[in-house]
C-alpha positions in Angstrom: -1.6 -16.8 17.3 -6.4 -16.2 17.1 -7.5 -18.8 19.3 -11.3 -19.1 18.0 -12.8 -21.8 16.7 -15.4 -20.1 13.9 -15.4 -19.9 10.2 -12.8 -16.9 8.9 -13.3 -15.8 5.5 -10.5 -14.4 3.9 -10.4 -12.7 0.5 -6.1 -12.8 -0.4 -4.5 -11.0 -3.4 -0.8 -12.6 -3.3 1.4 -15.5 -4.7 4.5 -14.4 -2.4 3.8 -13.9 1.4 2.8 -11.1 2.2 0.9 -12.3 4.4 1.8 -15.3 6.9 -2.3 -16.3 7.5 -1.2 -19.5 9.7 0.4 -17.6 11.9 -2.7 -15.3 11.9 -5.2 -18.1 12.9 -4.8 -21.3 13.4 -6.2 -23.5 10.7 -6.3 -27.1 12.6 -9.1 -25.6 15.1 -11.0 -23.5 12.9 -12.2 -23.3 9.4 -10.4 -20.7 7.0 -11.2 -20.1 3.5 -10.1 -18.5 0.9 -11.1 -16.3 -1.9 -8.4 -15.5 -4.4 -7.7 -15.4 -7.8 -5.6 -17.6 -10.6 -2.4 -15.8 -9.7 -2.7 -15.2 -6.1 -4.2 -18.9 -5.5 -0.4 -19.9 -5.4 0.0 -18.1 -2.1 -2.8 -19.3 -0.4 -1.5 -21.9 2.6 -2.1 -25.5 2.1 -4.3 -25.9 5.4 -7.1 -23.6 3.5 -10.8 -25.8 4.6 -11.6 -24.7 0.6 -10.7 -22.5 -2.1 -12.6 -20.6 -4.5 -10.6 -18.6 -7.6 -12.1 -15.9 -9.0 -10.9 -14.2 -11.7 -11.1 -10.6 -10.0 -12.1 -10.7 -6.5 -13.3 -6.8 -6.8 -15.8 -8.2 -8.7 -19.1 -8.2 -6.0 -21.6 -10.3 -7.6 -19.0 -12.9 -8.3 -17.8 -12.4 -4.4 -21.2 -12.7 -2.8 -21.6 -15.7 -4.6 -18.1 -17.2 -3.7 -19.3 -16.1 0.2 -22.6 -17.7 0.0 -21.0 -20.9 -1.2 -18.4 -21.1 1.8 -21.4 -19.8 5.0 -23.7 -22.8 3.2 -20.6 -25.2 3.9 -18.9 -23.6 6.9 -21.4 -21.2 8.4 -21.7 -17.7 9.0 -18.0 -16.4 9.4 -16.8 -15.0 12.7 -14.6 -12.8 10.9 -13.5 -11.6 7.2 -10.5 -10.4 6.3 -9.1 -8.3 3.3 -4.8 -7.1 3.5 -5.0 -5.5 -0.2 -6.8 -2.1 -0.3 -8.9 -3.0 -3.5 -10.0 -5.7 -1.7 -11.3 -3.7 1.9 -14.7 -2.4 0.4 -15.9 -5.5 -0.7 -14.6 -7.5 2.7 -16.4 -4.4 4.1 -19.6 -4.9 2.5 -20.0 -8.8 3.3 -19.5 -8.5 7.2 -22.5 -6.1 7.0 -24.3 -8.0 4.8 -23.6 -11.4 7.4 -23.4 -9.3 10.9 -20.0 -10.0 10.9 -17.8 -8.4 14.1 -15.1 -6.0 12.1 -15.0 -2.4 9.9 -17.7 -1.0 7.8 -17.4 1.4 4.8 -19.5 3.9 6.4 -16.7 4.4 9.0 -13.7 4.0 6.4 -14.9 6.4 4.2 -12.3 9.1 4.9 -9.5 6.6 3.7 -11.2 5.1 0.8 -12.9 7.6 -1.1 -10.4 10.2 -1.6 -11.9 13.6 -2.3 -14.0 12.8 1.3 -10.0 11.9 2.6 -9.4 15.5 1.3 -12.3 17.2 2.7 -11.7 15.9 6.2 -7.8 16.1 6.6 -8.9 20.4 4.9 -11.6 20.1 8.0 -8.6 19.4 10.6 -6.3 22.0 10.0 -3.3 20.6 8.2 -1.7 21.6 5.2 -2.3 19.7 2.0 -2.5 21.8 -1.6 -5.5 22.6 -3.3 -8.0 20.1 -4.5 -11.7 20.0 -6.5 -13.7 17.3 -7.2 -14.2 17.1 -11.3 -16.9 15.6 -13.9 -15.5 17.1 -17.1 -12.3 18.4 -18.9 -13.9 22.3 -18.4 -13.3 21.4 -15.1 -9.8 20.9 -14.8 -9.2 23.9 -17.4 -10.9 25.9 -14.6 -9.3 24.3 -12.2 -6.0 25.0 -13.8 -7.0 28.8 -14.0 -6.5 28.8 -10.2 -3.9 26.2 -9.1 -1.9 26.4 -12.4 -0.5 23.5 -14.3 0.3 20.8 -14.2 -2.8 19.4 -12.7 -3.2 15.8 -10.8 -6.0 14.0 -11.6 -7.0 10.8 -9.6 -9.3 8.3 -9.5 -11.8 8.3 -6.1 -10.4 4.7 -4.9 -7.2 2.8 -5.5 -3.3 2.5 -4.8 0.2 2.7 -5.8 -0.5 5.5 -8.3 -2.8 3.6 -10.6 -5.4 5.6 -11.8 -3.0 8.9 -11.0 -2.1 11.0 -14.1 -0.1 14.8 -14.3 -1.6 16.8 -16.9 1.2 19.7 -18.0 -1.2 21.9 -19.9 -4.7 22.0 -22.0 -2.9 19.7 -24.8 -2.8 16.7 -22.5 -6.3 17.1 -22.0 -7.2 14.7 -25.4 -5.4 12.0 -23.1 -7.7 11.9 -19.8 -9.7 9.3 -19.6 -13.1 10.8 -17.5 -15.2 8.0 -16.9 -16.7 9.4 -13.4 -15.7 12.2 -11.0 -11.8 12.7 -10.1 -9.7 14.6 -8.2 -7.5 17.1 -8.8 -5.0 18.3 -7.2 -2.3 21.3 -7.5 0.7 19.8 -8.3 3.5 20.2 -5.7 7.7 19.8 -6.4 8.2 18.7 -3.3 9.7 15.2 -2.6 7.5 13.1 -1.1 8.0 10.9 2.5 5.7 7.6 3.1 5.4 7.2 6.1 4.3 3.4 8.3 3.2 2.1 11.4 0.2 1.3 14.1 -2.0 4.3 15.6 -3.9 3.2 19.0 -6.4 6.4 17.7 -5.2 8.3 20.4 -1.5 8.2 20.2 1.3 7.0 17.3 2.3 3.8 18.2 5.6 2.6 16.3 6.3 4.3 13.0 9.0 4.7 10.6 9.3 7.5 7.9 10.6 6.9 4.4 12.7 9.0 2.2 11.3 8.0 -1.6 14.8 7.7 -4.2 12.4 8.6 -7.3 8.7 8.1 -7.5 5.9 6.1 -7.5 4.5 7.6 -10.4 7.8 7.2 -12.3 7.8 3.7 -11.2 4.5 3.1 -13.6 6.1 4.3 -16.6 9.3 2.9 -16.1 11.8 4.4 -13.4 13.3 2.7 -10.5 11.7 2.8 -6.8 13.5 3.2 -3.8 12.8 4.3 -0.2 15.1 4.9 2.5 13.8 5.1 6.2 15.2 8.5 7.5 17.2 8.2 10.9 17.4 12.3 10.9 15.5 13.1 14.4 14.5 16.6 13.2 12.8 15.7 10.2 11.2 12.6 12.8 10.2 15.3 15.2 8.4 17.3 12.5 6.8 14.3 10.7 5.8 12.1 13.6 3.5 15.5 16.0 2.2 15.8 12.0 1.6 12.2 11.6 -0.3 11.8 15.0 -2.1 15.1 14.7 -3.7 13.7 11.2 -4.4 10.0 12.4 -5.9 11.2 15.8 -7.8 13.4 14.3 -9.6 11.3 11.5 -10.3 8.6 13.7 -10.2 7.2 17.3 -10.1 3.7 15.9 -6.6 1.6 16.2 -5.2 1.5 12.6 -2.2 -0.1 10.3 -1.5 3.0 8.4 0.5 4.1 5.3 0.6 7.7 4.6 2.6 10.1 1.9 3.4 13.3 3.0 5.5 16.5 0.9 8.3 17.0 3.1 10.3 20.2 2.4 12.2 23.6 4.1 10.5 26.9 4.5 12.5 30.0 4.0 13.7 29.9 7.4 14.6 26.2 7.2 12.1 24.4 9.2 10.6 21.1 8.1 7.4 21.4 6.5 4.9 18.7 6.2 1.8 18.9 3.3 -0.8 16.2 3.6 -0.9 14.0 0.2 -2.5 10.4 0.8 -3.4 7.5 3.5 -4.7 4.2 3.6 -6.0 1.9 6.5 -4.1 -0.8 5.4 -0.2 -1.9 5.6 2.1 -0.1 2.8 2.3 -1.9 -0.3 5.6 -3.3 -2.0 8.3 -4.2 0.4 7.5 -2.3 3.0 5.7 -5.3 5.2 8.5 -7.6 4.3 11.0 -4.5 5.6 8.9 -4.4 9.0 8.8 -8.3 9.3 12.5 -9.3 8.7 14.3 -5.5 9.8 11.9 -4.4 12.4 10.1 -6.9 14.1 6.7 -6.5 13.5 3.8 -7.9 11.0 1.7 -5.7 9.9 -0.2 -7.3 8.0 -0.6 -9.9 11.4 -1.8 -6.7 13.2 -4.2 -5.6 10.2 -5.7 -9.0 10.1 -5.8 -9.1 14.1 -8.1 -5.6 13.9 -9.9 -7.1 11.5 -10.8 -9.6 13.9 -11.6 -7.6 16.6 -8.6 -7.6 19.1 -6.2 -4.7 19.6 -2.1 -5.4 19.8 0.1 -3.7 21.9 3.5 -2.5 20.9 5.6 0.0 22.3 7.1 2.5 20.4 10.6 2.2 18.6 13.6 3.1 20.3 17.0 5.3 19.5 18.7 2.4 18.0 16.0 0.8 16.2 18.0 -0.9 12.4 17.1 1.3 9.6 15.7 -0.7 6.9 14.8 0.3 2.7 13.9 -1.2 -0.3 14.4 -1.0 -4.1 11.7 -2.0 -6.8 12.6 -2.2 -10.6 9.5 -2.5 -13.0 9.0 -4.6 -15.6 11.3 -3.3 -18.9 8.9 -4.6 -21.5 4.7 -4.9 -22.0 4.0 -8.0 -19.4 3.2 -11.2 -20.2 6.9 -11.4 -20.9 9.9 -14.2 -20.3 13.0 -13.1 -18.6 15.9 -13.9 -20.6 18.3 -12.3 -18.2 18.6 -11.0 -14.8 21.0 -10.2 -11.8 21.8 -11.3 -9.1 22.7 -7.9 -6.3 23.0 -10.4 -3.1 26.0 -9.4 -1.7 28.1 -7.7 1.2 27.9 -4.7 0.1 24.2 -5.1 -1.3 20.6 -6.0 -0.3 20.1 -9.1 2.2 17.4 -10.5 0.2 15.8 -10.8 -3.2 13.2 -11.4 -5.1 14.0 -12.4 -9.2 11.6 -14.1 -11.6 14.0 -17.1 -12.8 15.4 -16.7 -16.2 12.8 -18.6 -18.1 9.8 -17.8 -16.2 7.0 -15.6 -17.5 5.8 -12.1 -15.7 2.2 -11.9 -15.4 0.2 -9.2 -17.5 -2.3 -9.4 -14.0 -1.7 -10.0 -10.3 -0.3 -7.2 -7.6 1.1 -3.9 -8.9 4.1 -4.1 -7.4 4.6 -8.1 -6.8 5.3 -9.2 -9.9 8.1 -6.4 -11.6 11.3 -6.6 -13.0 13.4 -6.9 -9.5 13.1 -6.6 -5.8 15.8 -5.8 -3.1 15.9 -5.2 0.8 18.2 -3.6 2.8 19.2 -3.0 6.4 22.1 -1.1 8.2 22.6 1.4 10.8 22.1 4.7 8.8 20.1 6.3 6.3 22.8 7.5 4.3 24.6 3.9 4.3 21.4 2.9 2.5 20.9 5.5 0.1 24.0 4.8 -1.4 23.8 1.0 -1.4 20.0 1.3 -3.1 21.6 4.0 -5.7 24.0 1.5 -6.5 21.8 -1.7 -7.1 19.4 0.7 -9.4 22.8 1.1 -11.3 24.0 -2.2 -11.3 20.9 -4.1 -11.6 20.3 -5.5 -15.4 16.8 -7.6 -16.4 16.0 -8.5 -20.2 12.8 -9.9 -21.5 10.8 -10.9 -24.4 7.6 -10.8 -25.4 5.3 -14.3 -24.1 
């Protein structure tokens, strides 16, 4: 636990305990204040010195005003902490305003702006799909002439596949909303993996690579999304080498990371990685829970410590580290909706824990993208194959029925 005594401001997002703030800060020894939303206030510790509720913590004017009020009462913050990606820029702006230690936007731009991210990775000489920055439908057509269809479009910032679309041909341009610059990327049919962990800036610390069952983009259209940690040493050697080169090349600062890569075998059967995206934060969904419960490392707590200027020290995982996995099932109706039926799957061959909205309760329209969903399930075991079978079985057996609220 942090042992300071100064004021700390936390910009908070979730209802569930993604972050264990009372483990990170002694709320009796220092004033820990929270800025959150109506949905997120349920997850604020009762020990908070003060809680300010906003409609949207990404509204910089209202966020600035809220923090100014907290500063007037509790003093200039010793730390400003935000653990959700959409809140990171606001926290960095506030650190600059109050001269609070911690990361600034200019130090993190290659992790926040997706075009600058791709440029930085390209400069390292690492493999990645063709890309460009575009502002119009004509530029999309011009890019497709070179890269071919489909074309993937992305907003410059954002997480969890929000603001991402796939255009299969010119007729799809009619549904493309152009409200600013966007990144265009060549479409890849290779499987996507995610890599999570901690980097010292000079080497990799503990990390895990996971194979998706399904895709993040398909999740946005109603498909379940599973993820299973990879235990194949040949794959892990290639992924680890790529990941370390990437992270130490982008920054020499310690950081928690969430990385997405394309993984495939070439014509000679050798494993190859291509870059997709990277975030300087703990991964979303069930990742932080699996790390805490299966691997004994709190990625959210590590990120909070880094934002306060402290650098934890972790040994790398050994060969006998257990394997974790998770499954997320989307809401089968437009939110807000009331749950009328939901199937529990916890059992001998199923997940060790699940998070279901109780029958009769409402799944809200807002909130964290991967939190307020149809069902969340976490698994542990000794092999990837064992857990892949368990995840696929759970996806098939789970049933949820919702009605308009």
